[in-house]
C-alpha positions in Angstrom: 74.1 90.8 74.0 73.9 87.1 74.9 77.1 85.4 75.3 76.1 83.1 72.8 75.7 85.7 70.2 79.3 86.9 70.6 81.2 85.7 67.6 85.0 85.1 68.2 87.7 85.0 65.6 88.5 81.4 64.5 91.8 80.5 65.4 93.1 76.9 64.0 94.9 75.1 66.8 96.0 71.4 65.3 99.0 69.0 65.6 100.6 71.1 62.8 100.8 73.9 65.0 103.0 72.2 67.4 106.8 72.1 66.4 109.9 70.8 67.6 112.7 73.0 66.7 116.3 71.5 66.2 119.1 72.8 68.7 120.7 74.9 66.2 117.4 76.2 64.7 116.5 77.5 68.5 119.6 79.0 68.8 119.4 81.1 65.3 115.8 82.0 66.0 116.4 82.8 69.7 120.0 83.9 69.8 119.0 86.7 73.0 118.3 83.5 75.2 122.0 82.2 74.5 124.1 85.2 73.9 122.0 88.3 75.3 121.8 91.3 72.5 123.0 90.9 69.0 124.4 94.2 68.2 127.4 95.3 65.5 130.4 95.2 67.8 130.0 99.3 68.7 129.1 98.0 72.4 131.3 96.2 74.7 128.2 93.8 75.4 127.4 92.8 71.8 127.1 89.2 70.7 130.4 89.0 68.9 132.1 89.6 72.0 130.1 86.9 74.1 130.9 84.4 71.1 134.5 85.2 71.8 134.3 84.7 75.4 132.4 81.6 75.0 135.3 80.0 73.1 137.8 81.2 75.7 135.9 80.2 78.6 137.2 76.6 77.6 140.8 77.5 77.3 140.5 79.4 80.7 139.0 76.5 82.3 142.2 74.2 81.0 144.5 76.9 82.5 142.6 76.7 85.9 143.3 73.2 85.6 147.2 73.4 85.5 147.1 72.8 81.5 148.4 75.3 78.9 150.1 78.7 79.8 149.6 80.4 76.6 146.6 81.2 74.5 146.8 82.6 71.1 143.9 84.8 69.7 143.8 86.2 66.1 141.1 88.6 64.8 141.3 89.5 61.1 138.8 90.5 58.4 135.8 89.5 60.9 137.3 85.9 61.4 138.5 84.7 65.1 141.0 82.1 65.5 141.8 80.9 69.2 144.5 78.4 69.9 145.3 77.0 73.3 147.6 74.8 74.8 145.7 72.6 77.2 144.7 69.0 77.0 142.8 68.8 73.9 139.2 67.7 73.7 139.1 63.7 73.7 139.4 62.7 70.0 136.3 60.9 69.9 134.3 63.7 71.5 135.1 66.6 69.2 131.9 66.4 67.1 130.0 65.7 70.2 131.4 69.0 72.2 130.7 71.0 69.3 127.5 70.3 68.3 125.4 68.0 70.7 123.5 70.4 73.1 124.2 69.6 76.9 127.5 68.0 76.1 130.6 68.5 78.2 132.7 67.8 81.1 131.4 70.5 83.3 128.8 68.6 84.7 131.1 66.6 87.0 132.2 68.9 89.5 135.1 67.0 90.2 136.8 67.9 87.0 135.7 71.3 86.6 134.9 72.4 90.0 134.7 76.1 89.7 134.4 76.6 86.2 133.7 79.7 83.8 131.7 77.8 81.4 128.4 75.9 82.3 126.6 73.0 81.2 127.9 72.0 77.7 126.1 75.4 75.7 128.7 77.8 75.2 130.4 76.5 71.9 127.3 75.0 70.4 125.8 78.5 70.7 128.7 80.2 68.8 128.6 77.0 66.2 125.0 77.8 65.3 125.5 81.5 65.1 128.5 81.2 62.8 128.6 81.0 58.9 131.8 79.0 59.5 132.9 77.2 62.6 136.1 75.0 62.8 137.5 72.9 65.8 140.6 71.0 65.7 141.8 69.1 68.7 145.3 67.8 69.3 146.0 65.2 71.6 149.1 62.9 72.4 150.4 63.0 68.8 146.9 62.8 67.2 144.5 65.0 66.1 140.9 65.2 64.7 138.5 67.9 63.4 134.9 68.9 62.2 134.1 72.0 60.0 130.6 73.4 60.2 128.5 76.2 58.4 125.6 77.2 60.8 126.2 74.3 62.8 125.7 71.8 60.0 128.8 69.6 59.1 130.5 70.5 56.2 133.7 68.7 56.6 135.4 66.1 59.2 138.5 64.3 59.8 139.0 61.2 61.7 141.9 60.7 63.7 145.2 61.3 62.2 148.9 61.7 63.6 150.3 65.2 64.2 153.6 66.6 65.2 151.6 69.6 67.0 151.6 70.4 70.7 148.5 69.6 72.9 145.6 71.9 73.0 142.4 72.7 70.8 142.2 75.1 67.6 139.0 77.2 67.3 138.0 79.1 64.3 134.8 80.9 63.3 133.3 83.7 61.4 130.2 84.9 63.0 127.1 84.8 60.6 126.5 88.2 59.0 122.7 87.6 58.7 122.5 87.8 62.4 125.2 90.3 63.1 124.4 92.9 60.8 127.8 94.8 59.7 129.6 93.6 62.9 133.2 95.0 63.5 135.3 93.8 66.4 136.9 96.7 68.1 140.5 96.4 69.7 139.8 98.2 72.7 136.9 96.0 73.7 138.7 92.5 73.0 141.8 93.8 74.5 139.8 94.9 77.8 138.4 91.3 77.6 141.7 89.6 77.3 143.3 91.9 80.0 140.7 91.0 82.9 141.4 87.4 81.9 145.1 87.6 82.7 144.5 89.7 85.7 142.3 87.1 87.1 144.9 84.3 86.1 148.4 85.3 87.1 151.2 83.4 85.1 149.0 83.3 82.0 150.0 84.7 78.7 147.5 85.7 76.3 148.6 86.8 72.6 146.2 88.9 70.7 147.2 89.8 67.2 150.9 89.4 68.0 150.3 91.6 71.2 151.1 89.9 74.7 148.9 90.2 77.7 150.4 89.2 81.2 149.7 89.8 85.0 152.0 89.3 87.8 150.1 91.1 90.5 146.6 90.1 89.6 143.7 92.5 90.6 146.3 94.9 91.9 146.8 95.4 88.4 143.5 95.7 87.4 143.0 98.4 89.5 146.3 100.5 88.2 145.1 99.7 84.7 141.5 101.2 85.4 142.0 103.8 87.9 142.1 107.4 86.5 143.1 109.4 90.0 145.7 108.5 92.2 145.1 106.3 95.0 145.0 107.8 98.2 147.0 104.8 100.1 148.9 102.0 98.8 146.3 99.4 97.5 145.2 97.1 100.0 145.7 93.1 98.3 144.1 90.3 100.2 143.9 86.6 99.0 142.9 83.1 99.9 142.2 80.2 98.1 138.6 81.2 97.0 138.7 84.9 96.8 140.8 87.8 96.2 140.2 91.3 96.8 142.0 94.8 96.3 141.0 97.9 97.9 141.9 101.7 97.8 140.0 105.2 97.9 140.4 108.2 95.6 139.6 111.6 95.6 136.6 111.2 93.4 133.3 110.7 94.1 131.3 107.7 93.8 131.9 103.8 94.1 133.8 101.8 91.4 133.7 97.9 92.0 134.9 95.4 89.5 133.6 91.9 90.4 134.2 88.5 89.0 133.0 85.0 89.8 135.1 82.0 88.2 136.7 84.5 86.0 133.8 85.7 84.6 133.3 89.5 84.9 130.3 90.2 86.6 129.4 93.7 85.1 125.9 93.9 86.9 127.3 92.5 90.2 125.3 90.2 91.9 125.3 88.6 95.5 129.2 88.7 95.8 129.3 92.3 95.1 126.6 93.1 97.6 128.0 91.0 100.2 131.6 92.8 99.7 130.3 96.1 99.8 128.3 95.5 103.3 131.1 93.4 104.6 133.6 95.9 104.0 131.8 98.8 105.2 130.9 97.0 108.5 134.5 96.0 109.2 135.8 99.4 108.7 133.3 101.1 110.9 133.9 98.3 113.6 137.7 99.0 113.2 137.5 102.6 114.1 134.8 101.8 116.6 132.7 104.8 115.3 129.1 105.0 114.0 130.2 106.1 110.8 127.6 106.1 107.8 128.3 103.3 105.1 128.0 106.0 102.4 130.8 108.1 103.9 133.0 104.8 104.3 132.5 103.9 100.5 132.7 107.4 98.8 135.7 107.4 96.5 136.2 103.7 96.9 137.7 101.9 93.9 137.5 97.9 94.7 137.5 94.7 93.0 136.6 91.2 94.2 137.1 87.9 92.8 135.5 84.7 94.0 135.5 81.1 92.9 132.0 79.3 93.6 131.3 75.8 92.8 128.3 75.3 90.5 127.2 79.0 90.4 124.2 80.2 89.5 124.1 83.3 87.2 120.8 85.5 86.3 121.4 85.0 82.6 123.1 82.8 80.4 125.7 85.8 79.5 126.4 85.3 83.1 126.7 89.1 84.1 125.0 89.0 87.6 125.7 86.4 90.1 122.5 85.0 91.6 124.1 82.3 93.8 123.4 82.7 97.6 125.8 80.0 98.5 129.4 79.3 97.9 128.5 75.9 96.6 126.5 72.7 98.0 126.8 72.3 101.4 128.9 75.3 101.4 128.7 78.9 103.7 126.7 81.4 102.3 128.4 83.9 100.2 127.8 86.6 102.7 129.3 84.8 105.5 132.2 83.7 103.2 133.2 87.1 102.4 132.3 88.6 105.8 134.3 86.1 107.7 137.5 86.7 105.0 137.3 90.6 105.4 136.7 90.5 109.0 140.0 88.7 109.8 142.1 90.0 106.7 141.2 93.5 106.2 141.0 94.2 110.1 144.4 92.3 110.3 145.7 94.7 107.7 144.7 97.9 109.3 146.0 97.2 112.8 149.4 96.3 110.7 149.5 99.3 108.6 149.0 102.4 110.9 149.7 104.8 108.2 147.0 103.4 105.5 144.5 103.5 108.4 145.1 107.0 109.2 144.9 108.1 105.3 141.6 105.9 105.4 140.3 107.7 108.3 140.8 111.1 107.1 139.1 110.4 103.9 135.8 108.9 105.7 136.0 112.0 108.0 136.2 114.4 105.0 133.3 112.5 103.2 131.2 112.9 106.6 132.0 116.5 106.7 130.9 117.3 103.1 127.9 115.3 103.4 126.6 117.1 106.8 127.5 120.5 105.3 125.0 119.8 102.2 122.1 117.9 104.6 120.4 121.0 105.1 120.0 121.3 101.4 119.5 117.9 100.6 115.9 117.4 101.8 114.5 120.6 100.4 116.4 119.3 97.1 114.7 115.8 96.8 111.2 117.6 97.4 111.7 119.8 94.8 112.9 117.2 92.4 109.9 114.9 93.2 107.5 117.7 92.7 108.9 118.4 89.5 109.1 114.8 88.3 105.5 114.5 89.3 104.3 117.5 87.0 106.9 116.0 84.5 108.0 119.5 82.9 111.5 118.5 82.3 111.5 114.7 81.9 109.3 113.0 79.5 109.6 109.4 81.1 109.6 106.0 79.4 107.5 102.9 80.5 110.5 100.4 81.2 113.7 101.2 83.2 116.6 99.6 83.6 116.1 98.7 87.1 112.9 97.0 86.2 113.2 93.4 87.5 111.3 92.4 84.6 110.7 93.7 80.9 112.4 93.3 77.8 115.2 94.9 76.2 116.3 96.7 79.5 119.7 97.0 77.9 117.8 99.5 75.6 116.8 101.8 77.9 118.0 105.4 77.4 117.5 109.0 78.0 118.0 111.5 75.9 119.4 114.7 77.3 118.8 117.7 75.2 118.6 121.6 75.2 115.7 123.4 74.0 111.7 123.1 73.5 112.4 122.5 69.9 115.1 119.9 70.2 113.4 117.8 72.9 110.0 118.2 71.0 111.2 116.4 67.9 113.1 113.6 70.0 109.9 113.4 71.9 107.8 112.8 69.1 110.0 110.5 67.2 111.2 107.9 70.5 110.1 104.8 71.7 107.7 105.5 74.6 108.4 102.3 76.1 112.5 102.3 76.2 113.3 106.3 75.4 112.9 109.1 77.8 113.8 112.8 77.1 115.1 115.1 79.8 114.9 119.1 78.3 117.7 121.3 79.7 117.3 124.9 80.1 120.0 126.9 78.4 123.5 125.9 79.2 124.3 124.2 82.5 126.7 125.4 85.0 130.5 124.8 84.9 130.8 122.4 88.0 134.3 121.8 87.9 135.9 122.5 91.2 132.9 122.8 92.8 131.4 120.2 95.7 128.6 118.1 95.7 126.5 120.7 97.2 126.0 122.2 93.7 124.3 119.2 92.8 121.2 119.7 95.4 121.3 123.5 94.8 121.4 123.9 90.9 118.0 122.9 89.8 119.1 121.7 86.7 121.7 119.2 88.3 119.2 118.1 90.9 116.6 117.2 88.6 118.7 115.5 86.5 120.0 113.6 89.1 116.6 112.9 90.5 115.5 111.5 86.4 118.9 109.1 86.8 117.9 108.0 90.2 121.8 107.8 91.2 121.7 109.7 94.5 122.9 106.7 96.4 124.9 104.9 93.6 124.2 103.0 90.2 122.1 100.1 91.8 118.8 102.1 91.0 120.1 103.7 87.7 116.9 104.0 85.8 118.5 104.0 82.0 121.2 101.8 80.6 122.3 104.7 78.1 122.5 108.3 79.3 122.7 110.1 75.7 123.9 113.6 75.3 122.0 115.0 72.3 123.2 118.5 71.3 123.4 120.6 68.5 126.6 120.3 66.0 127.6 123.2 66.5 130.1 125.1 69.1 127.0 125.8 71.4 126.3 122.2 71.2 129.9 121.3 71.9 130.0 123.4 75.1 126.9 122.1 76.4 128.2 118.5 75.7 131.2 119.5 77.5 129.6 120.8 80.7 127.6 117.8 81.0 130.5 115.5 80.8 132.2 117.8 83.4 129.3 117.3 85.5 129.5 113.3 85.3 133.0 113.5 85.3 133.1 115.4 88.9 130.0 113.7 90.7 129.4 110.5 89.0 132.5 109.1 87.2 131.3 105.6 87.4 128.5 106.2 85.2 131.4 106.8 82.5 133.2 103.9 84.0 130.6 101.7 83.6 129.8 102.5 79.9 126.4 104.3 80.6 127.2 107.9 78.8 127.0 108.3 75.2 127.5 111.2 72.6 124.2 111.1 70.0 125.6 111.4 66.0 123.2 113.1 64.3 123.3 114.0 60.1 124.9 117.2 59.3 123.7 116.8 55.6 120.5 115.9 53.6 121.5 115.1 50.3 118.4 114.1 48.0 116.6 114.0 44.7 112.9 113.0 43.8 113.8 109.1 44.2 116.3 108.6 47.1 117.4 110.6 50.4 120.9 110.1 52.0 121.6 111.2 55.3 125.2 112.2 55.9 127.4 112.4 59.0 130.5 113.8 57.8 131.9 115.8 54.7 133.0 112.7 53.4 129.3 110.9 53.4 128.2 114.1 51.5 130.6 113.9 48.7 129.9 110.2 48.5 125.8 110.8 48.1 126.7 113.7 45.9 128.6 111.4 43.7 125.7 108.6 43.8 122.7 110.5 43.1 124.2 112.3 40.4 123.9 115.9 39.1 122.0 119.0 41.2 120.8 117.0 44.4 119.3 118.9 46.8 121.4 119.6 49.8 120.4 120.6 53.2 122.5 121.5 56.3 121.3 120.9 59.6 122.3 123.6 61.8 120.6 122.5 64.8 118.2 119.7 65.9 115.2 121.5 66.4 115.1 121.8 62.7 114.7 118.2 61.9 111.4 117.1 61.7 109.9 114.3 64.1 109.2 112.1 60.9 112.9 112.4 60.0 114.3 112.1 63.6 112.8 108.7 63.8 115.7 107.4 61.4 118.4 108.9 64.0 117.3 107.2 67.1 115.7 104.3 66.1 117.7 100.6 65.2 120.2 102.7 63.4 121.1 105.0 65.8 124.8 106.1 65.9 126.6 106.6 69.2 129.9 107.6 70.4 130.5 106.0 73.8 132.2 108.1 76.2 135.2 106.3 77.6 138.1 106.5 80.0 141.7 105.4 79.7 144.2 104.9 82.3 146.1 107.9 81.2 143.1 110.0 81.3 143.7 111.9 84.8 140.1 113.1 85.7 141.5 116.1 87.9 144.4 117.2 85.5 142.0 116.8 82.4 139.2 118.7 84.2 141.8 121.5 85.2 142.9 122.0 81.8 139.6 122.0 79.9 137.2 123.3 82.4 139.7 125.5 84.5 140.6 129.0 84.5 143.8 128.7 82.6 142.3 130.4 79.4 145.7 131.5 78.3 147.0 127.9 78.3 144.0 126.8 76.1 144.1 129.6 73.8 147.5 128.5 73.1 146.8 124.7 72.9 143.9 125.5 70.3 146.2 127.8 68.2 149.0 125.0 68.4 146.4 122.4 67.3 144.5 124.6 64.7 143.7 122.4 61.5 143.0 124.5 58.5 141.0 123.5 55.9 142.3 123.9 52.3 138.3 125.6 51.7 138.9 128.0 54.2 142.5 129.5 53.1 
């Protein structure tokens, strides 16, 4: 066929196809460009927490400039109020800073040289994504305010006298048409606020009447987050633009908390990479031994905070630093951190002989264990590689969490399930771009009390580690969410506990970094000829029966394999129900695992009997 005979579909392309969106409409159509993912509040990085952070960042900047030692935060019925006691927005600019894009004080590096927020976008995005947004400034005995709905002005009060102290008040309600069925979780909000006070010693944040304050900065942060006892007192080093804290525990893995200008960079960046490398090099040079960096960092728990002029992040949500330099004309991030550690950490180790001896023993123990398993690791890697090539246990997805490009990387997930029927149902129902499936064969080994050698000797653990790509740490983790999907019975619970034991023993940072989840699947299906309702609890079952009327058909799902692929799509799609596995300060990993997974069977039996709950239907 000749080229001129090929008929292409007609596509109109005229002046009418070219559109210019107002700033608020652009934000509402493309919210991900400004706040990352949306979500409903069940994940710590959901959009409603980013909105709160954008408002708080401005108040924190005021504190960093020396104004306002207290910030009050209230959340009630989905409405958020933030009141700081800084200088207050200049009264003639209250409307501009909240409704004109690229308007702010942070372009002038003299006023906000190392600020948290950037380039006058933050609260404008909050305004556009809120059904109600109210801003009021108090400044030198006068006040002005503006109220909006979806960034459109609904009320404006010009300058009036006031007796209120200086500062800024912002109230907003996230738009429920964008954040569907959202709900703020106290633990996520409190974690955010604690980080602010850890990074700003002397600052008080009051949240719904509860006060947060830190005297010891990042040392308090480590004590708040460690779930194992430190092997030696926390090393705490500070200078004008840098603060670091370092210790080791008996846990495996590496645990880092990194910050830039007060922003928690959960995905690390150039500063965290420079810190890891420089710290390892300084310690290696101090002992004048050719230690492997992995042995030096095994079990490390550390935090670093740096202040960078005009920082560049890899996304608007500022979770990963991209800056290579500390600021225009300044040293590189690598040199700045390296020079600081070379001087301060080296001095500390020379002055604190007891700490340096404990650290040396930890490194030697890690080296000894690594060499002990060296003989099995090579064979284990080859076995894992061969198995993955044949794709027997892993049904992989196309996009991975460590891809440099790709949409929805935060949604990449792997389901760990048991049995061919369950894995088959999930495989047929999943999104092959973002969801992988790993199939277990029977119950995993109880790994409590075993060394990391078992990770390579046990086929299931070896292949799982290889599928996740975490042998050398989380930098190359292939999935953001590791979802344990087991039956809702005692066997399923046992498998779940064995997997959690494995992660807690050898890869606790997976849990600390919020990567491990439990899949909730329905226990019942209640339906009539017109409607089907899936119920996850007994209360939901009773509610469904009441709603559907007399004699609905009720099915009790006994296992994942009983749920057809067509039905499974409802449970692992946009309405997926996940419980995040989390750890608190009081969760001592060694004590917890020893009690629940150790050999103290009589003690556990007594605990079960003492805490047994008997339902009325069982009497």
